[in-house]
N, C-alpha and C positions, 0 to 999 in steps of 0.2 A: 816733795813732788813739785812738778812744774805747774805753775798756775799761770793762766793767760790773763793778760790785762784786758780790760774792756775793749780797747782799741784793736787788739790782736784777734779777739773773738768775733768781732763785727763781720768780717768777710765770710767766715764759716757760718755764722748765724743767718746772714743775708742769703747765701746760697741755699741753705736749708729751707728758709721761708719761701724763696722763689720756687724751690722744688715742691714744697707743700701746696703752694698756690696753683701750680700746674697740675698736680695730682687732683686737687679739689675741682678745678675746672674740667679735667678729663672725666672725673666721676660724675659731675653735673651733666655733662653731655651724654654719658652712657645712660644715666638715669632717665633723662629726657627721651632718649631713643627707646628705652624699654617701656616707659609709660605710653609713648606713641604706639608702639607695637601692641601693647596690652589693649589699648582702646580700639585699635583696628581688629584685633581678634574678638573682642566683645561685639563689635558691630557685625563681623562675619558670623559669629555664633548666633546672634539674634536673627540675622537673615536666614541662616540654615534652619533655626527653630520654626520660623514663620513658614518656610517652604514645606517643612515636615508636617506641621499642623494642617496646612492647606491640602497636602497630599492625603493625610489621614481622613479629612473631611470628604474629599472626593471618593476615596476608597469605601468609606462607610456608606455614602449615597449609592455607589454602584452595587455594594452587597445587599443593600435593602431592596434595590430593584431586582437583583438576582433571586433573592428569597421569595418575593412575590411571584416571579416568573416560574420558579421551581414549584411553588404551591399551585399555580394554575395548571401546570403540566401534570402534577400528581393528581389533581382533581379530574383532569381529562382522561388520564390512564385508568383511574378508578371507575369512571363511567363506562369506558370501553370494556373493562374486565366484567363489569356487571351485565353489559349487553351480551357478551360472549357466553357467560354463564347462564343468563336467561335464555339465550337461543338454544343452548345444549339442552336445558331442562324442557323447553317448549318442544324440541324435536323428540325427546324421549316420551313426553306425554302424548304427542301426536302419534308416535309409533305404537304406543300402548292402545290408544283409542282405535286405531285402524286394524287391530287384531293382533298386533305384536307378534308374540312367539306361538300363537295358536297354529296348530297344524290342522290343516283341515281339509 
């Protein structure tokens, strides 16, 4: 077989080393860009989480207020129902005391 002498192999070896160095530099730039993108995504994700948590807190506060308002409305309607029922009963009792169904 043909074997190259060290002086004949040098140009091939140098070109391969230069190519390897360019590849390494290219990969380093790509990794740096990916790391930068990842940091930006982490920051964006943290901002999104903060906004979501703040929105949940506002919603919880609003629902607490709505629950108390609904409770107040429920109590008012209950009182109105009792007043209507009491008025009907009082009318029946007054009707009976004034003679009611007596024919006379």
